[in-house]
N, C-alpha and C positions, 0 to 999 in steps of 0.2 A: 147794634151789631148783632147779626144772627149767629147762632151757635155753630153752624156748619161752615162758616168762614174759616174757622181754625182747621177743619179737616181739609178744605180746599188749599189753604196755605201750606199744610204739611205735604200734600200731594205735589204742589209746585216745588217745594223744597226738595223732596226726594227725586223728582224728575230732573231738577237742576243739578243735584249732587251726582246722580247717575249719568247725566248727560255730559258733565264736565268731570271726567275722571282723571284729574290731575293728582299726582302723588308727590308728597313732600317726604323726604327722608329725614327723620330725626334719629340720629345714631344708626342702629341696625333696623329699626322698625319703619316701614312705610306708613304714612298717615294720608288717607285720602279724604275727599270732601264728605263722604258718607259718615266718616268718624266724627266729623264736626257737627253733623246733623242730629246727634243723639240727644243733647240737651234741648234743642228746640222741639224735637218730637215729643219729649216728655211734657214740655210746657204746653204744646198744642193739645195733647191728651188731657191735661189738667183743665185747660180752659174750655175745651169742647164738652167734656163730661160735666163740668161745673155749670156751664151755661145751659146745657140741655136738660140735665136731671136735677139740678139744684144742689148736688153734692158730688164731690170728686173723691174717688177712692184711689187715686194715683199713688198716694203714699203707701197704701196697703199692697198694691200691685208691685211697687218698687221694693218693698220690704220682702215680699215673697220671692221676687227675682233675686234679691241678695242672698236669701237662704238657699235657693237653687244654685247660685254662684259659689257658695261655700262648699256645697257637695261636689260641684263640678271641679272646683280648684283642688280639692282634696284628691279626687279620683284621677284627674288628668296630670297633676304634678307628680303623682306616684308612678305614672306611666312615662316619666322623664320628659314631660313638656317643660320647656323653659318658662319661667314665670312671666316674663314680658310678652312672650308669644301668646300665652293663655290670656293675659290681661287685655291685649289688643283684640283678640277674638271675642272675649267676653264683652268688651265695650261695644263692638260692632253688633253682637247679638242683642245687646240691650236696646240699641236703636231699632233693630228689627222687631223685637218684642213690643216696644212702644208703638211702632207702626201697625203691628197686628192688632193690638188693643184699640188703637184709634180707628181702625177699619171696623172692628166689632162694635165699638161705641157709635160710630156713624150709622151703621146698618140698623142697630137697635133704635137709635134716635129717629131715623126716618120711618121705621115701622110704626113706632108709637107717637108719631108726629100728629 
């Protein structure tokens, strides 16, 4: 299997999630399909980076993102954001962060191919 199959799979996943914008309501929070794509995006990043470069730094990226999340949560909950609203937005931002990292890894992978 080629390393870029994971990037193509992530693009198909994102297009599918954005194309089918169904929203499920769990209590007060709406959950859309893009929220479900967060974990598969991190797995795709891990596999693509590991297969292309031989090492995957996804855990370090995720740890850095958690440190940024600590700062964001401290700042935004002081501005009277409800915790669950922050958590939902942070979860969605995590998927977007993984997608951005996957795009960067794919571009660098094709440059140094």
